[in-house]
C-alpha positions in Angstrom: 27.1 35.8 -9.0 26.9 38.4 -11.8 24.6 41.5 -11.6 21.7 39.8 -13.9 21.8 36.6 -11.9 21.4 38.6 -8.7 18.8 41.0 -10.4 16.7 37.9 -11.6 16.9 35.9 -7.8 15.9 39.6 -6.5 12.7 39.7 -8.5 12.0 36.0 -8.4 12.0 36.6 -4.4 9.3 39.4 -4.7 7.2 37.1 -6.9 6.6 34.7 -4.3 9.6 32.2 -5.1 12.1 32.2 -2.2 14.3 29.8 -4.0 16.0 30.7 -7.6 19.0 29.9 -9.8 20.1 29.6 -13.2 22.2 27.5 -15.5 23.5 27.7 -19.1 21.7 25.0 -21.5 23.7 22.5 -21.8 23.1 18.8 -22.6 22.0 16.8 -19.5 23.9 13.6 -18.9 21.0 11.6 -18.6 20.1 10.1 -21.9 21.2 6.7 -21.3 19.4 6.5 -17.9 16.4 8.1 -19.2 16.3 5.6 -22.2 16.9 2.6 -20.0 13.9 3.9 -17.3 11.5 4.3 -20.2 12.2 1.0 -22.2 11.9 -0.9 -18.7 8.4 0.4 -18.8 8.9 2.0 -15.7 6.8 5.1 -16.5 3.7 2.9 -16.8 0.9 4.7 -18.8 2.9 8.2 -19.0 3.6 7.7 -22.3 3.8 11.5 -23.1 7.1 10.9 -21.2 8.2 9.2 -24.3 7.7 12.2 -26.3 10.8 14.2 -27.9 13.3 12.2 -25.6 16.2 14.2 -27.0 14.7 17.6 -26.3 14.6 16.4 -22.5 17.9 16.0 -22.5 19.2 19.3 -24.8 16.1 21.9 -25.1 17.7 23.9 -27.8 16.6 20.7 -29.8 12.9 22.3 -29.3 14.1 25.8 -28.7 17.3 26.9 -30.5 17.1 30.3 -29.2 17.5 29.1 -25.5 20.8 30.1 -23.9 20.0 29.7 -20.1 17.6 28.2 -17.9 16.0 30.1 -14.6 14.7 27.5 -11.9 12.5 28.5 -9.4 10.9 27.2 -5.9 7.2 27.8 -4.9 6.8 26.6 -1.6 3.4 24.9 -0.5 2.0 23.9 2.9 3.2 20.3 4.1 0.5 18.0 5.0 -1.6 18.0 8.4 -1.4 15.0 11.0 -3.4 12.1 9.5 -6.7 11.6 11.5 -6.1 9.8 14.1 -8.5 6.8 13.2 -9.3 7.2 9.6 -10.9 3.9 9.4 -13.7 4.6 12.0 -14.2 7.7 10.7 -14.0 6.8 7.0 -11.8 9.2 5.8 -9.7 9.4 3.0 -6.1 11.0 2.3 -5.3 13.6 -0.4 -1.4 14.8 -0.8 -1.0 18.6 0.2 0.1 20.1 -3.0 -3.5 19.4 -3.9 -5.0 22.0 -1.7 -6.9 25.0 -3.1 -6.4 26.4 -6.8 -4.3 24.2 -9.1 -1.0 24.9 -8.9 -0.4 25.1 -12.4 -2.7 28.3 -12.3 -1.0 29.6 -8.7 2.7 29.2 -10.1 1.8 30.2 -13.8 0.7 33.9 -12.6 3.5 34.2 -10.2 5.5 33.6 -13.3 3.6 35.9 -15.8 4.2 38.7 -13.2 7.8 37.6 -12.9 8.4 37.7 -16.5 6.7 41.4 -16.9 9.4 42.8 -14.5 12.1 40.9 -16.1 10.8 42.4 -19.8 11.1 45.6 -18.1 14.5 45.2 -17.4 15.7 43.4 -20.4 13.2 44.4 -23.1 15.1 42.4 -25.8 15.2 39.2 -24.1 12.9 36.2 -24.5 11.5 34.4 -21.5 9.5 31.3 -21.9 7.6 29.6 -18.7 7.1 26.2 -17.8 5.2 24.7 -14.8 5.3 20.9 -14.7 4.8 20.8 -18.6 6.8 20.3 -21.5 10.0 18.3 -22.3 11.9 19.9 -19.3 13.5 17.4 -16.7 12.7 19.9 -13.7 14.7 18.2 -11.2 17.8 17.8 -13.1 17.8 21.4 -13.8 16.6 22.6 -10.3 20.2 20.8 -9.3 21.9 22.2 -11.7 20.4 25.5 -11.1 21.3 25.1 -7.1 17.9 24.8 -6.0 18.9 21.3 -4.3 19.9 17.8 -4.7 18.2 15.0 -6.0 17.2 13.0 -3.0 16.7 9.0 -2.6 13.0 10.0 -2.6 13.8 11.2 -6.1 12.6 14.8 -5.0 14.4 17.9 -5.0 15.7 18.5 -1.7 16.9 21.7 0.2 18.5 22.0 3.4 16.3 24.5 4.8 13.2 24.2 2.7 13.0 20.5 2.6 10.9 19.1 -0.3 7.5 20.8 0.0 7.6 23.1 -3.1 6.7 23.5 -6.6 9.2 23.7 -9.4 9.0 26.3 -12.2 11.0 27.4 -15.1 11.8 30.1 -17.4 13.7 29.5 -20.3 15.4 32.7 -21.8 18.0 33.7 -24.5 19.8 35.7 -21.9 23.4 34.4 -21.0 23.6 33.6 -17.5 26.1 32.3 -14.9 25.5 28.9 -13.3 24.6 29.0 -9.7 27.0 26.9 -7.0 25.9 23.0 -7.5 24.4 21.8 -4.0 25.9 18.7 -2.4 24.2 15.4 -2.1 22.9 15.6 1.8 21.1 12.4 1.9 23.8 10.4 3.4 23.3 6.7 4.8 19.6 7.7 5.2 17.0 5.4 3.4 14.1 6.3 5.4 11.8 7.2 2.4 12.9 3.6 0.7 11.7 2.1 4.0 8.6 4.0 4.4 7.2 3.5 0.7 4.1 1.5 1.3 4.3 -0.1 -2.1 8.2 -0.2 -2.6 8.2 2.3 -5.5 11.9 3.5 -4.5 15.1 2.3 -5.6 18.3 3.8 -4.9 17.8 7.3 -6.5 15.1 5.9 -8.7 11.5 5.1 -8.7 9.1 3.0 -10.3 6.1 5.0 -11.1 4.2 2.1 -11.8 4.4 1.2 -8.1 3.9 4.7 -6.7 0.7 5.7 -5.1 0.6 9.1 -6.6 0.5 7.6 -9.8 -1.8 4.8 -9.1 -4.3 7.0 -7.9 -3.7 10.2 -10.4 -2.0 9.1 -13.7 -3.1 5.4 -14.0 -6.3 5.1 -15.6 -7.0 1.5 -15.7 -7.9 -1.1 -12.8 -5.1 -0.8 -9.9 -3.6 -4.2 -9.7 -5.0 -6.4 -6.9 -1.9 -7.0 -5.1 -1.1 -3.3 -4.9 -4.9 -2.3 -3.6 -4.3 -3.0 0.2 -0.9 -0.7 0.2 -2.8 2.5 -0.6 -4.6 2.4 2.5 -6.6 5.4 2.6 -4.9 7.7 -0.2 -7.3 8.6 -2.9 -5.1 11.3 -4.8 -1.6 11.4 -4.4 0.8 10.4 -1.7 3.0 12.2 0.7 4.5 9.4 2.5 8.3 9.8 1.3 8.2 13.4 2.4 6.6 13.0 5.8 9.6 10.6 6.8 12.3 12.5 5.2 14.5 14.0 8.0 15.1 17.3 5.9 11.2 18.0 6.6 11.4 16.8 10.1 10.1 20.3 11.5 7.5 20.9 8.3 3.9 20.3 9.5 0.7 22.3 8.0 -2.6 22.9 9.5 -5.7 20.7 9.1 -7.8 21.4 6.0 -11.0 19.0 5.6 -10.0 18.7 1.5 -7.1 16.7 2.8 -9.3 14.5 4.5 -12.7 14.0 2.4 -15.3 11.7 3.8 -14.9 8.6 1.6 -18.8 8.0 1.5 -19.2 11.4 0.3 -16.9 11.1 -2.6 -18.3 7.5 -3.4 -21.9 9.1 -3.7 -20.6 12.3 -6.3 -22.0 12.1 -9.6 -20.7 14.0 -12.6 -22.0 17.3 -11.8 -21.4 17.0 -8.2 -17.8 16.2 -9.0 -17.3 19.0 -11.3 -18.7 21.8 -8.4 -16.4 19.9 -6.2 -12.9 19.9 -7.8 -13.1 22.2 -11.1 -10.2 24.4 -10.8 -8.1 22.0 -8.7 -5.3 19.3 -9.3 -7.8 16.8 -8.2 -9.7 17.3 -11.3 -6.7 15.4 -13.0 -7.9 12.3 -11.5 -11.4 12.6 -13.4 -14.2 11.1 -11.7 -14.0 7.8 -12.3 -10.7 7.6 -11.1 -11.2 9.2 -7.8 -14.2 7.0 -7.0 -12.2 4.1 -7.7 -9.7 5.1 -5.4 -12.4 5.7 -2.7 -13.8 2.4 -3.2 -10.5 1.1 -2.3 -10.0 2.9 0.4 -13.4 2.0 2.0 -12.2 -1.7 1.2 -9.2 -1.2 3.3 -10.9 0.3 5.8 -12.3 -2.8 7.5 -15.3 -0.8 8.7 -18.8 -2.5 7.9 -20.0 1.1 8.1 -18.7 1.4 4.6 -20.8 -1.1 3.1 -23.9 0.7 2.5 -21.7 3.6 0.3 -20.0 0.6 -1.5 -23.5 -1.2 -1.9 -24.7 2.0 -3.9 -21.5 2.4 -6.2 -22.3 -1.1 -7.4 -25.2 0.9 -9.7 -22.2 3.7 -11.0 -22.2 4.1 -14.4 -18.7 3.7 -15.0 -17.4 0.1 -15.1 -14.0 1.0 -13.5 -16.0 2.2 -10.3 -17.9 -0.7 -9.8 -15.4 -3.3 -10.3 -13.0 -1.6 -7.4 -16.6 -1.5 -5.6 -16.9 -5.4 -5.6 -13.2 -5.7 -4.7 -14.2 -3.6 -1.7 -17.2 -5.2 -0.7 -15.3 -8.5 -0.8 -12.6 -7.6 1.5 -14.9 -6.1 4.1 -17.1 -9.5 4.0 -19.9 -10.3 5.7 -23.5 -11.0 5.1 -24.8 -7.5 3.9 -21.6 -7.3 1.9 -22.3 -10.6 0.1 -25.9 -9.8 -0.8 -25.1 -6.7 -2.4 -22.8 -8.6 -4.4 -25.2 -11.4 -5.3 -27.6 -9.0 -6.1 -25.3 -6.8 -8.7 -23.9 -10.0 -10.0 -27.5 -11.1 -11.5 -27.7 -7.6 -13.5 -23.9 -6.6 -14.2 -23.4 -6.0 -18.0 -19.6 -5.5 -18.2 -17.5 -9.1 -18.3 -14.7 -6.9 -16.4 -16.8 -6.1 -13.6 -18.7 -9.5 -13.5 -15.3 -11.2 -12.9 -14.6 -9.2 -10.0 -17.8 -9.5 -8.5 -17.5 -13.4 -9.0 -13.7 -13.1 -7.4 -15.4 -11.0 -4.3 -17.7 -13.7 -3.5 -15.3 -16.6 -3.9 
């Protein structure tokens, strides 16, 4: 690796990015795949992925001055062991990456520090940062920058760092040499495919419409009935395909209550309480109605009658989306107390969709 690339990698490590690499900007050979994936509707409600599709293949269409890309990996703590019996304790699960301040802010601050260091060395150069934003196919550039290979779980994998890291990019007008391309080390392993609760993974591809992370965060409407039981107690994101991956075999974080929140407490949050608890975190992206929708589903999956009072109270929630999933959860739990709550709610429910969920739950 030439002097410029060595200097950038060294500065990246000082800024907190243990993995860094570069690649010259050339059109990616993924146009047909991306077009077919979008045409099949696999992006679900993530319509923003359809914007500027050609710029995702060749960033120079959006930024003609770009000559190279620097890809960086910022680690986060892997998830702790799940609660021994979440059904008894009525605890949800949150993906480990969501712990603490929103990762866009955390990684963005380090990128700003890194740019300042690089700008001091190359004052005439331009550096434009990205953290999970813009028309940048992050995993493709991570592979071409030598960070790791794209695994069967569709994540970037590194032989020593596993997959518990965020990706970030610097677009620059510097001419940089490519880092060595990584080999694929998945071999015949398909634990992620077998372990995915909803069957979202297929070879090296994903149908986002089936992914628990998508369903609990990006999907804004009702969760399909057939998929609700598979969510178990996930209320924001999912770590299953990382937990079962052999390249993460030694990774295990410390426990944190944020990653195993009380489901009845979540379901009782009003708008102000949601803002106080989750402002400035990644969880805020799900919005209150989405998070409470997910909490209701998890309570329904618990099989624990102790969840019924919290669910009965949520039948009066101002959001129809929350009420409809609460009705489903009560129907799934069953019993006299749940049925009485549903019968009472049916008398006054003004929303047709919610009323249909109540009728189905009673039936």
